[in-house]
Legacy VTK file of the C-alpha trace (Angstrom):
# vtk DataFile Version 3.0
C-alpha trace
ASCII
DATASET POLYDATA
POINTS 475 float
14.395 45.647 -15.163
10.714 46.527 -15.379
9.841 48.106 -18.739
6.070 47.845 -18.861
2.882 49.234 -17.387
-0.557 47.764 -16.758
-1.798 48.830 -20.204
1.000 46.767 -21.781
-0.023 43.698 -19.797
-3.673 44.150 -20.742
-2.722 44.374 -24.425
-0.599 41.240 -24.311
-3.219 39.413 -22.246
-5.815 40.123 -24.923
-3.534 38.849 -27.688
-2.649 35.704 -25.733
-6.264 35.026 -24.826
-7.240 35.260 -28.504
-4.454 32.833 -29.463
-5.496 30.418 -26.719
-9.051 30.411 -28.056
-7.803 29.873 -31.625
-5.779 26.858 -30.491
-8.856 25.392 -28.783
-8.085 26.032 -25.112
-11.250 26.199 -23.014
-10.605 28.448 -20.012
-12.338 30.007 -17.030
-12.380 33.812 -16.991
-8.881 34.874 -15.943
-7.914 37.472 -13.301
-4.323 38.628 -12.802
-2.934 40.315 -9.704
0.479 41.995 -9.616
2.445 41.438 -6.418
5.878 42.115 -4.944
8.312 39.610 -3.410
6.843 39.599 0.107
3.318 39.166 -1.223
4.409 36.276 -3.445
6.139 34.630 -0.475
2.907 34.988 1.489
0.873 33.384 -1.295
3.413 30.560 -1.487
3.128 29.939 2.264
-0.674 29.875 1.909
-0.539 27.520 -1.119
-1.564 30.321 -3.463
-4.741 31.221 -1.626
-5.754 34.871 -1.135
-7.222 33.850 2.259
-6.407 30.988 4.593
-6.955 30.041 8.207
-4.081 30.909 10.571
-1.684 28.261 11.821
1.906 28.452 13.029
3.123 26.187 10.201
2.242 28.805 7.589
4.247 31.442 9.439
7.151 29.009 9.656
6.858 28.313 5.937
6.880 32.047 5.165
9.989 32.688 7.271
11.804 29.742 5.709
10.910 30.865 2.185
11.899 34.455 2.910
15.220 33.481 4.480
16.245 31.213 1.611
15.141 33.889 -0.896
16.967 36.729 0.894
20.204 34.710 0.967
19.921 33.702 -2.674
19.460 29.999 -1.937
16.122 29.850 -3.763
14.186 32.033 -6.164
10.536 32.891 -6.628
8.117 31.377 -9.142
7.369 33.403 -12.251
3.680 33.056 -11.409
1.150 31.248 -9.263
-2.324 30.273 -10.410
-5.137 28.673 -8.429
-7.963 26.403 -9.517
-10.952 28.718 -9.253
-13.693 30.210 -11.413
-12.750 32.944 -12.202
-9.138 31.748 -12.196
-6.750 33.895 -10.143
-3.037 34.217 -10.982
-0.275 36.331 -9.462
2.435 38.038 -11.516
5.714 39.288 -10.052
5.976 43.075 -10.259
9.713 43.113 -11.048
9.596 40.652 -13.946
10.451 41.933 -17.425
7.781 42.354 -20.104
8.959 39.210 -21.895
8.713 37.180 -18.707
5.197 38.525 -18.079
4.169 37.477 -21.601
5.540 33.962 -21.019
3.831 33.597 -17.646
0.476 34.910 -18.892
0.540 32.301 -21.663
1.605 29.656 -19.109
-1.332 30.604 -16.880
-3.840 29.998 -19.676
-2.444 26.480 -20.079
-3.033 25.803 -16.377
-6.461 27.419 -16.573
-7.542 25.095 -19.392
-6.185 22.077 -17.516
-7.983 22.978 -14.279
-11.276 23.432 -16.102
-11.146 20.239 -18.151
-9.149 17.508 -16.409
-11.481 14.998 -14.752
-9.670 14.968 -11.391
-10.733 18.575 -10.710
-14.460 18.091 -11.300
-15.327 17.651 -7.621
-13.456 20.797 -6.488
-16.272 23.321 -7.197
-13.929 26.021 -8.574
-16.726 28.587 -8.560
-16.664 28.360 -4.741
-12.906 28.048 -4.159
-12.148 31.542 -2.894
-15.393 31.817 -0.910
-14.818 28.399 0.706
-11.269 29.231 1.794
-12.443 32.540 3.260
-15.322 30.817 5.065
-12.995 28.225 6.605
-10.573 30.948 7.662
-13.402 32.836 9.386
-14.556 29.720 11.236
-11.073 28.915 12.511
-10.552 32.497 13.668
-13.861 32.384 15.579
-12.690 29.266 17.436
-9.360 30.925 18.228
-11.111 34.022 19.563
-13.604 31.992 21.627
-12.379 32.192 25.268
-13.712 28.682 25.896
-11.476 27.270 23.131
-8.509 29.503 22.298
-5.497 29.282 20.055
-3.666 26.515 21.941
-6.499 23.989 21.599
-7.131 24.941 17.977
-3.491 24.639 16.951
-3.037 21.345 18.817
-5.944 19.812 16.921
-4.813 21.307 13.594
-1.321 19.858 14.156
-2.823 16.386 14.431
-5.233 16.881 11.529
-2.506 18.179 9.199
-0.397 15.084 9.878
-3.276 12.823 8.767
-4.914 14.954 6.075
-3.624 12.967 3.080
-4.572 9.607 4.588
-7.750 9.630 2.561
-9.330 8.291 -0.606
-7.206 9.076 -3.648
-9.459 8.148 -6.578
-12.428 10.456 -6.155
-13.806 9.320 -9.511
-14.988 6.130 -7.771
-18.087 6.794 -5.689
-17.820 5.858 -2.022
-20.617 3.550 -0.845
-22.807 4.657 2.033
-23.266 2.510 5.135
-26.575 1.051 3.893
-24.965 0.091 0.578
-22.027 -1.512 2.371
-24.425 -3.536 4.512
-26.314 -4.683 1.424
-23.068 -5.715 -0.264
-21.919 -7.649 2.815
-25.240 -9.512 2.983
-25.174 -10.223 -0.750
-21.622 -11.592 -0.498
-22.797 -14.068 2.170
-25.523 -15.511 -0.077
-24.314 -18.487 -2.164
-24.341 -17.955 -5.922
-26.919 -19.887 -7.911
-25.604 -23.345 -8.778
-27.294 -25.083 -11.739
-25.861 -28.437 -10.550
-26.630 -28.607 -6.819
-26.683 -32.432 -6.840
-23.065 -32.534 -7.977
-21.458 -29.737 -5.997
-21.195 -29.356 -2.260
-22.851 -26.151 -1.089
-20.167 -23.572 -0.114
-19.938 -22.554 3.527
-19.836 -18.768 3.447
-19.017 -16.870 6.641
-21.757 -14.863 8.306
-21.244 -11.137 7.777
-20.482 -9.191 10.944
-22.885 -6.286 10.445
-21.943 -4.800 13.815
-18.348 -4.241 12.748
-17.303 -0.612 12.393
-16.328 0.105 9.696
-18.050 -2.537 7.592
-15.420 -2.075 4.878
-11.864 -0.720 5.269
-11.972 3.075 5.540
-9.384 5.384 3.962
-10.847 8.757 5.003
-9.243 8.729 8.456
-10.152 12.270 9.554
-13.792 11.843 8.559
-13.998 8.478 10.319
-12.685 9.985 13.555
-15.032 12.945 13.178
-18.033 10.635 12.811
-17.117 7.902 15.328
-15.347 9.567 18.251
-18.302 10.579 20.468
-16.127 12.731 22.717
-15.218 15.330 20.103
-16.813 18.758 20.508
-18.599 20.305 17.543
-15.720 22.729 16.914
-13.264 19.830 16.829
-15.446 17.988 14.318
-15.596 21.153 12.214
-11.819 21.552 12.202
-11.401 17.952 11.018
-13.890 18.678 8.226
-12.014 21.841 7.227
-8.639 20.095 6.989
-10.117 17.151 5.079
-11.878 19.422 2.570
-8.715 21.390 1.882
-6.750 18.169 1.313
-9.394 17.076 -1.185
-8.954 20.379 -3.016
-5.182 19.899 -3.388
-5.114 16.172 -4.240
-5.880 16.706 -7.974
-2.933 19.106 -8.213
-0.676 16.517 -6.563
-1.999 13.789 -8.874
-1.429 15.783 -12.094
1.765 17.782 -11.427
3.699 16.453 -14.453
0.748 16.630 -16.845
-0.333 20.080 -15.648
3.085 21.755 -15.729
3.943 20.086 -19.011
0.623 21.189 -20.528
1.132 24.804 -19.424
4.718 24.765 -20.754
3.613 23.196 -24.049
1.050 25.942 -24.560
3.135 28.885 -23.413
5.735 27.810 -25.986
3.164 27.299 -28.743
1.285 30.541 -28.024
4.285 32.852 -27.586
6.108 31.558 -30.671
2.965 32.360 -32.694
2.864 36.006 -31.535
5.657 37.348 -33.789
7.555 38.870 -30.892
10.104 41.589 -31.568
13.619 40.169 -31.917
14.812 41.287 -28.481
11.773 39.757 -26.771
12.090 36.586 -28.856
15.686 36.028 -27.738
14.796 36.663 -24.093
11.830 34.319 -24.367
14.046 31.497 -25.637
16.334 31.926 -22.622
13.476 31.929 -20.080
11.712 28.998 -21.749
14.925 26.957 -21.693
15.288 27.695 -17.976
11.736 26.500 -17.283
11.976 23.185 -19.161
15.595 22.270 -18.468
16.355 18.840 -16.938
17.381 18.664 -13.278
20.391 16.354 -12.863
19.645 13.673 -10.301
15.944 14.511 -10.124
12.743 15.042 -12.081
11.699 18.477 -13.337
7.930 18.093 -13.965
8.005 20.985 -16.455
10.701 19.236 -18.498
9.240 15.736 -18.350
5.689 16.908 -19.088
6.805 19.212 -21.924
8.783 16.416 -23.576
5.923 13.944 -23.200
3.259 16.183 -24.734
5.534 16.963 -27.689
6.447 13.298 -28.151
2.787 12.219 -28.164
2.063 14.835 -30.840
5.066 13.729 -32.925
4.216 10.051 -32.498
0.685 10.706 -33.696
1.407 13.023 -36.619
4.819 11.760 -37.752
5.322 8.229 -36.398
8.399 6.144 -37.063
7.773 2.900 -39.005
7.902 0.955 -35.723
5.417 3.339 -34.052
3.126 3.224 -37.080
3.047 -0.560 -36.870
2.435 -0.565 -33.109
0.075 2.382 -32.628
-1.265 3.095 -36.111
-1.255 6.577 -37.548
-0.867 9.208 -38.557
-3.797 10.731 -36.653
-5.182 14.048 -35.433
-2.522 14.774 -32.837
-4.076 17.870 -31.257
-7.428 16.112 -30.792
-5.587 13.282 -29.037
-3.750 15.723 -26.737
-7.018 17.323 -25.646
-8.549 13.894 -24.911
-5.524 12.881 -22.838
-5.602 16.220 -20.994
-9.165 15.462 -19.951
-8.958 11.784 -19.077
-5.606 11.049 -17.377
-3.588 11.669 -14.246
0.199 11.426 -13.920
0.325 7.690 -13.185
-1.750 6.664 -16.216
-0.113 9.360 -18.366
3.361 7.981 -17.689
2.289 4.349 -17.945
0.752 4.847 -21.396
3.032 7.378 -23.042
6.513 7.314 -21.446
8.392 5.071 -23.886
11.853 3.574 -23.737
12.813 5.641 -26.786
11.896 8.899 -25.038
13.536 7.834 -21.773
16.806 7.146 -23.597
16.523 10.514 -25.299
16.213 12.139 -21.847
19.036 9.967 -20.397
16.845 8.658 -17.588
18.324 6.275 -15.047
17.637 4.897 -11.572
20.052 5.301 -8.681
20.078 4.404 -4.997
22.322 4.976 -1.953
25.036 2.409 -1.383
27.384 2.887 1.572
28.266 6.596 1.477
27.622 7.096 -2.229
24.821 7.027 -4.771
25.154 4.288 -7.376
23.399 4.018 -10.735
21.446 0.761 -10.671
19.608 0.837 -13.983
19.689 2.757 -17.252
16.858 3.058 -19.764
17.992 0.272 -22.078
15.741 -2.396 -23.565
15.981 -4.528 -20.426
15.375 -1.937 -17.726
13.428 1.046 -19.082
10.077 -0.372 -17.973
11.412 -0.942 -14.445
12.613 2.684 -14.283
9.255 3.887 -15.578
7.398 1.841 -12.955
9.665 3.173 -10.193
8.847 6.703 -11.341
5.116 5.945 -11.410
5.365 4.624 -7.854
6.714 7.970 -6.670
4.424 10.478 -8.413
1.195 11.959 -7.119
-0.431 10.334 -4.138
1.644 7.193 -4.687
4.296 8.899 -2.585
1.958 8.592 0.448
1.446 5.188 2.094
-2.031 3.674 1.830
-3.386 3.132 5.350
-6.930 2.004 6.102
-9.003 1.660 9.268
-10.523 -1.806 9.510
-11.734 -2.023 13.131
-12.799 0.664 15.598
-13.260 -1.810 18.468
-10.072 -3.843 18.282
-9.729 -6.307 21.179
-13.158 -5.146 22.363
-11.531 -2.042 23.900
-12.352 0.664 21.307
-8.782 0.514 20.066
-8.369 1.662 16.494
-6.892 -0.986 14.208
-5.367 0.045 10.874
-3.591 -1.785 8.056
-0.770 -0.483 5.882
-1.067 -1.676 2.268
2.575 -2.788 2.077
4.007 -2.423 -1.443
7.657 -3.134 -0.725
8.289 0.310 0.786
8.586 0.278 4.557
7.253 3.030 6.780
9.873 5.297 8.345
9.577 4.516 12.069
10.172 8.069 13.282
7.410 9.415 11.058
5.133 6.504 11.963
5.582 7.227 15.672
4.653 10.901 15.255
1.673 10.144 13.034
0.287 7.421 15.295
0.748 9.789 18.235
-1.485 12.335 16.490
-3.989 9.593 15.663
-4.034 8.506 19.304
-4.628 12.130 20.306
-7.649 12.429 18.010
-9.132 9.000 18.761
-8.551 9.116 22.513
-7.799 5.389 22.784
-5.047 2.975 21.752
-4.045 2.675 18.096
-2.573 -0.403 16.359
-1.142 -0.349 12.823
-0.247 -3.570 10.987
2.706 -3.219 8.609
5.906 -4.964 7.502
9.422 -4.178 8.724
12.506 -6.082 7.514
10.194 -8.552 5.725
8.426 -9.417 8.988
4.823 -8.499 9.883
4.668 -6.205 12.918
2.161 -4.227 14.967
3.005 -0.585 15.591
1.223 0.309 18.816
0.550 3.724 20.331
-1.323 3.891 23.621
-1.019 5.558 27.033
2.406 3.938 27.427
3.669 5.543 24.210
4.931 4.016 20.976
6.339 0.529 20.480
6.678 -2.037 17.676
5.476 -5.557 18.486
6.103 -8.708 16.513
2.891 -10.016 14.919
1.794 -13.477 16.016
LINES 1 476
475 0 1 2 3 4 5 6 7 8 9 10 11 12 13 14 15 16 17 18 19 20 21 22 23 24 25 26 27 28 29 30 31 32 33 34 35 36 37 38 39 40 41 42 43 44 45 46 47 48 49 50 51 52 53 54 55 56 57 58 59 60 61 62 63 64 65 66 67 68 69 70 71 72 73 74 75 76 77 78 79 80 81 82 83 84 85 86 87 88 89 90 91 92 93 94 95 96 97 98 99 100 101 102 103 104 105 106 107 108 109 110 111 112 113 114 115 116 117 118 119 120 121 122 123 124 125 126 127 128 129 130 131 132 133 134 135 136 137 138 139 140 141 142 143 144 145 146 147 148 149 150 151 152 153 154 155 156 157 158 159 160 161 162 163 164 165 166 167 168 169 170 171 172 173 174 175 176 177 178 179 180 181 182 183 184 185 186 187 188 189 190 191 192 193 194 195 196 197 198 199 200 201 202 203 204 205 206 207 208 209 210 211 212 213 214 215 216 217 218 219 220 221 222 223 224 225 226 227 228 229 230 231 232 233 234 235 236 237 238 239 240 241 242 243 244 245 246 247 248 249 250 251 252 253 254 255 256 257 258 259 260 261 262 263 264 265 266 267 268 269 270 271 272 273 274 275 276 277 278 279 280 281 282 283 284 285 286 287 288 289 290 291 292 293 294 295 296 297 298 299 300 301 302 303 304 305 306 307 308 309 310 311 312 313 314 315 316 317 318 319 320 321 322 323 324 325 326 327 328 329 330 331 332 333 334 335 336 337 338 339 340 341 342 343 344 345 346 347 348 349 350 351 352 353 354 355 356 357 358 359 360 361 362 363 364 365 366 367 368 369 370 371 372 373 374 375 376 377 378 379 380 381 382 383 384 385 386 387 388 389 390 391 392 393 394 395 396 397 398 399 400 401 402 403 404 405 406 407 408 409 410 411 412 413 414 415 416 417 418 419 420 421 422 423 424 425 426 427 428 429 430 431 432 433 434 435 436 437 438 439 440 441 442 443 444 445 446 447 448 449 450 451 452 453 454 455 456 457 458 459 460 461 462 463 464 465 466 467 468 469 470 471 472 473 474
């Protein structure tokens, strides 16, 4: 199937890069690597990274991916691209020339998004590859240390991986330091100035407990354990730091999956259709593009949903219907608006602002749920229910799929038990997963752990201590 050489790819890359610049894309320098199937499977197991620390779960992931690929159950991605400066992308060696052209254009869309979307600004892309290599070297040193060894390292990494996404989600909001939290607690205990003290009774504000740890509920669970469990060795603290830092690197990609894939698909379509491809390549491109942005029955294809949304925003801005003109104004500079949205939003806000009932009906969106042994459609995107379906979708994208759990007391019952609270939003925790996760938390903390949540509309404590796991009814 291959009908190209490296010189062909370099020529097309130059043409695509020029088009991207003409359209206003602002990209990091781009590096492409050509790889075969086994190499691509390895990059997939390592989340696209050219280097990563060893852990049994990555080997398991590789074997699972390879088995499903060898038996034709799943395919391979056309490309992979990582958020780094310079950006690194991998192209499949056996892809046709047309498919390479499409994926190169797709990569430049991702590249622009990584460089400009606000959620990626803390990731230090210029250090991405070096940081992953440094962490891999540190983990290997601990494994090779006869006083530590692979068993201890993997046991701690197992626990850390299970808790890695129990952390702050909105990194655009600065986290207060301990001194600032103390100042805020003291300030909150001081009565506000009352211009009519003779009329009003002075409020009785509670004294702040400045000895409480943490002073304010803490979402960064791994970092809290690292900083407050005095029995952890330095190598254990370092491993918790490594896992936390890597989770922080991947959170923006989780938070912008629909926007990012839709943006890359929007631009690969716009760039390639402007290249005046030969007829045979043009027909092949149309087939591959349709495969990328096709809907997935019974699920959400982020490429499809994002592609449709970006196009609909552009249409709504440049060629609004009378109803849209009355509601939103217009016409306006659609491309300028797209670039502003690309910079300032994540999936949740993107869907909340721009996923309309009109577009949902066009995409035949609906909500279904299990009932007995079948799945039953509960809502369709009509005038009554489209907003409910949209809100359900928003509640499942990005980090919203992970429960919000915060530490609020590191000395619960005066026995150094760790007390946590689940921010219950109507979705109950799955007890089997909760048991495993609290077991890992107990392992890292070294004392009992208590999690407050809601099961069957009743408040409960989920306890994990030396006697194991058990739910207890809250008083």
